[in-house]
C-alpha positions as CSV (number, residue, x, y, z in Angstrom):
1,M,-73.7,28.9,-27.0
2,T,-72.5,25.3,-27.1
3,G,-69.4,26.3,-29.1
4,S,-68.5,29.0,-26.6
5,T,-68.8,26.5,-23.7
6,I,-66.5,24.1,-25.5
7,D,-64.0,26.9,-26.1
8,H,-64.0,27.7,-22.4
9,L,-63.5,24.0,-21.5
10,V,-60.6,23.6,-23.9
11,A,-59.0,26.9,-22.6
12,T,-59.4,25.7,-19.1
13,I,-57.8,22.3,-19.9
14,V,-54.9,24.0,-21.7
15,F,-54.4,26.4,-18.8
16,L,-54.4,23.6,-16.2
17,S,-52.0,21.5,-18.3
18,A,-49.7,24.4,-18.7
19,T,-49.9,25.1,-14.9
20,L,-49.1,21.5,-14.1
21,L,-46.2,21.4,-16.6
22,F,-44.8,24.7,-15.1
23,L,-45.1,23.3,-11.6
24,S,-43.3,20.1,-12.7
25,L,-40.5,22.0,-14.4
26,F,-40.3,24.4,-11.4
27,N,-40.1,21.4,-9.0
28,Q,-37.3,19.8,-11.0
29,T,-35.5,23.1,-11.1
30,I,-35.8,23.4,-7.3
31,Q,-34.6,19.8,-6.8
32,T,-31.7,20.4,-9.1
33,A,-30.7,23.4,-7.2
34,V,-31.0,21.6,-3.9
35,L,-29.0,18.7,-5.4
36,Y,-26.3,21.0,-6.6
37,Q,-26.0,22.5,-3.1
38,R,-25.8,19.0,-1.5
39,H,-23.0,18.0,-4.0
40,R,-21.2,21.2,-3.3
41,Y,-21.5,20.6,0.4
42,L,-20.3,17.0,-0.1
43,A,-17.2,18.3,-2.0
44,T,-16.4,20.7,0.8
45,K,-16.9,18.0,3.4
46,C,-14.6,15.8,1.5
47,S,-11.8,18.4,1.5
48,D,-12.2,19.1,5.2
49,L,-12.3,15.4,6.1
50,L,-9.1,14.7,4.1
51,D,-7.3,17.6,5.9
52,N,-8.6,16.3,9.2
53,M,-7.0,12.9,8.5
54,L,-3.7,14.3,7.1
55,L,-3.1,17.2,9.5
56,S,-3.6,15.5,12.8
57,P,-1.6,12.6,14.2
58,G,-4.6,11.3,16.1
59,I,-5.1,10.7,19.8
60,P,-2.8,9.5,21.3
61,S,-0.3,10.9,18.8
62,D,2.0,7.8,19.0
63,W,-0.8,5.3,18.3
64,G,1.0,4.2,15.2
65,T,3.9,2.7,17.2
66,N,1.9,1.6,20.2
67,S,-0.8,-0.8,19.4
68,N,-1.7,-1.3,23.1
69,K,-3.1,2.2,23.4
70,N,-6.8,2.9,22.8
71,L,-7.3,5.2,19.8
72,T,-9.7,8.1,20.6
73,G,-8.9,10.4,17.7
74,F,-8.1,9.3,14.1
75,G,-5.3,11.0,12.2
76,L,-2.4,9.9,10.0
77,Q,0.1,12.8,10.3
78,D,3.7,12.1,11.5
79,P,3.8,13.4,15.1
80,I,7.1,15.1,14.4
81,A,5.5,17.2,11.7
82,N,2.5,18.1,13.8
83,Q,3.9,21.5,14.8
84,D,5.3,22.4,11.3
85,P,3.1,25.1,9.7
86,T,4.7,24.6,6.2
87,F,4.0,21.9,3.5
88,A,6.0,19.5,5.6
89,A,2.8,19.3,7.8
90,Y,1.5,17.0,5.0
91,K,3.9,14.4,6.2
92,L,2.4,11.1,7.2
93,S,3.4,8.5,9.8
94,P,4.6,5.3,8.1
95,F,3.5,3.3,11.1
96,S,-0.1,4.7,11.4
97,L,-0.7,3.8,7.8
98,M,0.8,0.4,8.4
99,R,-2.0,-0.4,10.9
100,L,-5.0,0.4,8.6
101,L,-7.0,-2.7,7.7
102,S,-6.7,-3.1,3.9
103,S,-9.7,-2.9,1.7
104,A,-7.6,-3.7,-1.4
105,G,-6.6,-7.3,-0.8
106,D,-8.3,-10.4,0.6
107,R,-8.0,-11.4,4.2
108,V,-5.6,-14.3,4.8
109,Y,-6.4,-17.1,7.2
110,Y,-3.5,-19.0,8.6
111,G,-4.4,-22.4,10.0
112,P,-1.6,-23.0,12.4
113,T,-2.4,-19.8,14.4
114,G,-6.2,-19.8,13.7
115,K,-6.0,-16.1,12.9
116,W,-6.9,-13.7,10.1
117,Y,-4.3,-11.3,8.6
118,S,-4.8,-8.1,6.7
119,N,-3.4,-8.7,3.2
120,V,-1.6,-5.8,1.6
121,S,0.7,-8.1,-0.5
122,W,1.2,-6.0,-3.6
123,G,1.6,-7.9,-6.8
124,F,4.6,-9.8,-8.1
125,G,8.2,-9.3,-6.9
126,G,8.4,-11.3,-3.7
127,G,6.9,-8.8,-1.3
128,Y,4.5,-9.5,1.5
129,F,2.8,-7.4,4.2
130,L,0.4,-9.5,6.3
131,L,-0.6,-7.9,9.6
132,Q,-2.7,-9.7,12.2
133,E,-6.2,-8.1,12.1
134,G,-6.2,-7.7,15.9
135,D,-3.5,-5.1,15.5
136,C,-5.3,-3.2,12.7
137,I,-7.6,-0.2,12.8
138,N,-10.8,-1.0,11.0
139,Y,-13.1,1.2,8.9
140,S,-15.9,1.2,11.4
141,L,-13.8,2.6,14.2
142,A,-12.2,5.2,11.9
143,S,-15.7,6.3,10.8
144,K,-16.9,6.7,14.4
145,L,-13.8,8.7,15.4
146,L,-14.1,11.0,12.3
147,G,-17.8,11.6,13.1
148,V,-19.1,10.3,9.8
149,N,-20.5,6.9,10.9
150,G,-24.0,6.4,9.4
151,T,-23.8,9.6,7.5
152,Y,-21.0,9.3,5.0
153,G,-18.9,6.5,3.5
154,F,-15.3,7.0,2.4
155,Q,-12.3,5.4,0.9
156,L,-8.7,6.6,1.4
157,T,-6.0,5.7,-1.1
158,V,-2.4,6.5,-0.5
159,K,-0.1,5.6,-3.4
160,P,3.4,6.7,-4.6
161,T,3.5,9.7,-6.8
162,V,6.6,8.3,-8.6
163,T,6.4,4.7,-9.7
164,V,9.6,2.7,-9.9
165,T,9.1,-0.6,-11.7
166,I,11.9,-3.3,-11.7
167,V,11.7,-6.5,-13.8
168,E,14.1,-9.2,-15.0
169,D,14.8,-9.0,-18.7
170,T,14.0,-12.5,-20.0
171,R,15.3,-11.7,-23.5
172,V,18.9,-11.8,-22.2
173,T,19.9,-15.4,-22.0
174,S,23.5,-15.2,-20.8
175,H,23.3,-13.2,-17.6
176,L,20.9,-11.3,-15.3
177,R,19.7,-8.0,-16.5
178,L,17.3,-5.8,-14.5
179,N,15.2,-3.2,-16.3
180,I,14.1,-0.1,-14.3
181,T,11.3,2.2,-15.4
182,V,10.6,5.5,-13.5
183,E,7.3,7.3,-14.1
184,G,5.5,10.2,-12.5
185,L,1.8,11.1,-12.8
186,G,2.4,12.8,-16.1
187,G,4.6,10.1,-17.7
188,P,8.3,8.9,-17.8
189,L,10.8,10.9,-15.7
190,N,13.7,11.8,-17.9
191,G,17.2,11.9,-16.3
192,A,16.0,10.7,-12.9
193,N,18.9,9.8,-10.6
194,I,18.6,6.3,-9.1
195,E,20.4,5.0,-6.0
196,Y,20.1,1.2,-5.7
197,L,20.8,-1.5,-3.3
198,I,21.1,-5.2,-4.0
199,F,21.3,-8.0,-1.4
200,W,22.6,-11.4,-2.3
201,T,22.3,-14.9,-0.8
202,D,26.1,-15.4,-0.8
203,S,26.9,-12.0,0.8
204,A,26.5,-10.8,4.4
205,G,26.3,-7.2,3.2
206,F,24.9,-5.3,0.2
207,Y,26.0,-3.5,-2.9
208,K,25.1,0.2,-3.4
209,N,25.6,2.3,-6.5
210,I,23.9,4.9,-8.7
211,T,22.6,5.3,-12.2
212,K,20.3,7.5,-14.3
213,T,17.3,7.1,-16.5
214,D,17.2,8.0,-20.2
215,A,14.7,10.2,-22.1
216,L,12.0,7.5,-21.7
217,G,12.6,7.1,-17.9
218,F,14.3,3.8,-18.5
219,V,17.7,2.2,-17.6
220,Y,19.0,-1.3,-17.4
221,L,21.7,-3.0,-15.3
222,D,23.8,-5.9,-16.6
223,F,25.1,-8.2,-14.0
224,N,27.8,-9.6,-16.2
225,G,31.0,-8.7,-14.2
226,T,31.3,-5.2,-15.6
227,N,31.0,-1.8,-13.9
228,G,31.8,-3.5,-10.5
229,L,28.7,-5.6,-10.6
230,P,29.0,-9.4,-10.0
231,N,28.6,-11.8,-12.9
232,I,25.3,-13.7,-12.5
233,T,24.8,-16.1,-15.3
234,K,21.4,-17.5,-16.2
235,V,22.7,-21.0,-15.4
236,S,23.6,-20.0,-11.8
237,L,20.6,-17.9,-11.2
238,N,18.6,-20.7,-9.6
239,Q,21.4,-20.8,-6.9
240,T,21.2,-17.0,-6.4
241,A,18.4,-15.1,-4.7
242,Y,18.4,-11.4,-4.4
243,T,16.5,-8.3,-3.3
244,F,16.9,-5.2,-5.3
245,I,15.7,-1.8,-4.1
246,A,15.9,1.4,-6.2
247,K,15.2,5.0,-5.1
248,A,14.6,7.5,-7.8
249,N,15.1,11.3,-7.5
250,L,14.3,14.1,-9.9
251,G,14.2,17.7,-8.6
252,G,13.6,16.7,-5.0
253,L,10.8,14.3,-5.9
254,Y,11.5,10.8,-4.6
255,G,10.1,7.4,-5.4
256,I,11.1,3.9,-4.5
257,G,10.6,0.3,-5.8
258,Y,11.9,-3.2,-5.3
259,L,12.2,-6.7,-6.7
260,S,12.9,-9.9,-4.8
261,R,13.5,-13.2,-6.5
262,E,10.9,-15.4,-4.9
263,I,10.7,-19.0,-6.1
264,V,8.8,-22.0,-4.8
265,T,11.4,-24.8,-4.2
266,K,10.6,-28.5,-4.1
267,A,10.1,-28.0,-0.3
268,G,7.9,-24.8,-0.8
269,N,8.7,-21.3,0.2
270,I,8.5,-18.9,3.2
271,I,5.9,-16.2,3.7
272,P,6.2,-13.7,6.6
273,F,3.2,-12.9,8.9
274,I,3.3,-10.1,11.4
275,E,1.9,-11.8,14.5
276,S,2.4,-9.1,17.0
277,Y,2.9,-5.5,15.9
278,E,3.5,-4.2,19.5
279,N,6.3,-6.8,20.2
280,G,7.7,-7.0,16.7
281,I,7.0,-10.7,16.4
282,I,7.0,-12.1,12.9
283,L,6.2,-15.7,11.8
284,L,8.2,-17.2,9.0
285,A,5.6,-19.6,7.7
286,H,6.4,-22.7,5.6
287,K,4.1,-22.7,2.5
288,W,3.6,-25.0,-0.5
289,G,1.5,-22.5,-2.4
290,K,-1.8,-23.7,-3.7
291,N,-1.0,-27.3,-2.7
292,D,-0.4,-26.4,1.0
293,P,0.5,-28.5,3.0
294,G,2.1,-30.1,-0.1
295,N,4.5,-33.0,-0.1
296,Q,5.6,-33.4,3.5
297,S,8.4,-35.8,2.6
298,Q,10.5,-33.2,0.8
299,G,12.4,-32.1,3.9
300,A,13.3,-29.0,5.7
301,L,13.5,-25.5,4.2
302,H,16.4,-23.6,5.7
303,Y,16.2,-19.8,6.1
304,E,18.3,-16.8,7.1
305,A,16.4,-13.6,8.1
306,T,17.9,-10.1,8.3
307,F,16.3,-6.8,9.3
308,Y,17.6,-3.5,7.9
309,M,16.6,-0.1,9.3
310,L,16.5,2.3,6.3
311,S,17.0,6.0,6.9
312,E,16.0,8.8,4.5
313,S,19.6,8.9,3.3
314,F,19.0,5.4,1.9
315,I,21.7,3.8,4.0
316,P,20.6,0.4,5.4
317,V,21.7,-0.5,8.9
318,R,21.7,-4.2,9.7
319,T,20.0,-5.1,13.0
320,S,20.2,-8.3,15.0
321,I,17.0,-10.2,15.4
322,T,16.2,-13.4,17.4
323,N,16.2,-16.8,15.6
324,S,17.7,-15.2,12.5
325,T,18.6,-18.6,11.1
326,G,16.9,-22.0,11.3
327,H,14.6,-24.2,9.4
328,V,10.8,-24.9,8.9
329,N,9.2,-28.2,8.0
330,Y,5.4,-28.4,8.0
331,G,5.4,-32.2,8.0
332,Q,7.6,-32.5,11.0
333,G,5.7,-30.1,13.3
334,W,7.5,-26.9,12.4
335,P,5.0,-25.0,10.2
336,Y,6.6,-21.7,11.2
337,R,9.4,-20.1,13.2
338,T,9.2,-16.9,15.2
339,V,11.7,-14.0,14.8
340,Q,11.5,-10.8,16.8
341,L,12.6,-7.3,16.1
342,P,14.5,-5.4,18.8
343,P,12.8,-2.4,20.4
344,E,14.9,0.2,18.5
345,A,13.9,-1.4,15.2
346,R,10.2,-1.4,15.9
347,S,10.0,2.4,15.8
348,S,12.3,2.8,12.7
349,P,11.2,2.2,9.1
350,G,13.0,-0.7,7.5
351,F,12.5,-4.1,5.9
352,L,13.0,-7.7,6.6
353,V,14.8,-9.9,4.1
354,V,14.3,-13.7,4.3
355,V,16.5,-16.0,2.3
356,Y,15.4,-19.6,2.1
357,K,17.1,-22.7,0.6
358,F,16.3,-26.3,-0.3
359,G,19.2,-28.2,-2.0
360,N,20.6,-25.9,-4.6
361,E,17.4,-23.9,-4.9
362,Y,17.3,-20.4,-3.4
363,G,14.5,-17.8,-3.0
364,M,14.1,-14.5,-1.2
365,V,11.1,-12.5,0.1
366,V,11.0,-9.0,1.6
367,M,8.6,-7.5,4.1
368,P,8.4,-3.7,4.8
369,W,8.2,-2.3,8.4
370,G,6.5,1.0,7.9
371,I,4.8,2.2,4.7
372,G,7.2,3.9,2.3
373,T,10.4,1.8,2.6
374,I,9.8,0.0,-0.6
375,G,6.9,1.8,-2.2
376,L,3.9,0.2,-0.7
377,S,0.4,1.6,-1.3
378,V,-2.6,1.6,1.0
379,I,-6.3,1.5,0.3
380,F,-8.6,1.9,3.4
381,G,-12.3,2.2,3.7
382,D,-15.5,1.1,1.8
383,D,-15.9,0.6,-2.0
384,P,-17.3,3.6,-3.8
385,S,-18.3,1.6,-6.9
386,G,-22.0,1.9,-7.7
387,K,-22.6,4.9,-5.5
388,E,-24.8,7.6,-6.9
389,W,-22.5,10.6,-6.3
390,V,-18.9,10.5,-5.1
391,A,-16.8,13.5,-4.3
392,T,-13.0,13.2,-4.4
393,D,-10.1,15.4,-3.3
394,I,-6.3,14.9,-3.5
395,R,-3.3,16.0,-1.5
396,Q,0.4,15.6,-2.2
397,V,2.1,14.2,0.9
398,L,5.4,12.8,2.1
399,I,6.1,9.5,3.9
400,G,9.7,9.9,5.0
401,N,11.0,11.7,2.0
402,I,9.1,9.6,-0.5
403,A,6.4,11.5,-2.5
404,Y,2.9,10.0,-2.2
405,Q,-0.6,11.1,-3.3
406,A,-3.5,10.8,-0.8
407,K,-6.9,10.6,-2.4
408,L,-10.2,10.6,-0.5
409,A,-13.5,9.5,-2.0
410,L,-16.6,10.5,0.0
411,W,-20.3,9.8,-0.6
412,S,-23.6,10.3,1.3
413,L,-25.2,7.2,2.8
414,G,-28.6,8.9,2.7
415,G,-28.8,9.2,-1.1
416,F,-30.6,11.8,-3.1
417,Q,-31.7,12.3,-6.7
418,V,-33.9,14.5,-8.9
419,V,-37.4,13.2,-9.1
420,G,-39.3,14.1,-12.4
């Protein structure tokens, strides 16, 4: 009798244990199924949200070129492409993108104005894009206008599909040689046609020519007096500043890159800050780099600023600007000078080229006006690092006729996971 009772107890315990194990496994299965559905919904939401951004110009549609208008609908599409039902509808406004507050670079505080600037300065090469934060659209506003505030977090990355890299070849000791490398998403672009422009300190104009990449997507240009190019020796290079812009094309796929010869003279250098987007006001700020304000006894730094409107045909048009020449001297009460773009230039993609000189030292910096003119990338939104589950989607888009890739990362702010 006792043995039979024990057998029943053991059987009951085994049955209850099996039942609990089954319920636990069943619960995990249900949670996994629910989690799968949530991830699937998040992926669909990501795709829809990306299209909402790229296939609408926003409200008002010209907010990219009019910073004094209140934004009530967020969208990045070029207003001209808004009614085009073809792939050209994935054509973005170079000016709306320009106003997005960067999440890639640090903010820059400029003491003489007491203001913060969005920093989208992109690596080496003498390029700067510093837009006053008051003219920027921030992540919080965009989230509210998109209807995801408090529910989803996102990060939008817009970067060139074709990368054009330009560097000075330091192995050549007799003259200036520029190496150009053209790469797509899958690797080097063999036989890509390259149109290029070069602006010199000793020339009021520019030089334009074409070349082609080899099987490795590479080509070099020797500035040694041959093939119509000027002879720039390494000895005279410290007296010659330049900006070089190259536009690559292969099968209708366009990419663009640049290089400016930025140096810090004994009296420092110049960095452009966009003080007023609406009025096209740009500050040419006198800087001494890390030692700012530096040695104030060195003297004035002289500059010449030129703005070029750049059409899709890659023909720059020089445009007059106010205070195009002058000097800055931090120690003598001139920490910056103000230049202003004319109204017709403010709504046209282009770039500002600033030459500065101290003694026999020359430098040059370039600042784009509108994303796409020299291959600028944009990162906008929150950081997806460390998030539990992030959905992504990608679209191929155009800015002007330059190929870009728009990638959206989206995640839930609520958070969910399988509980064992």
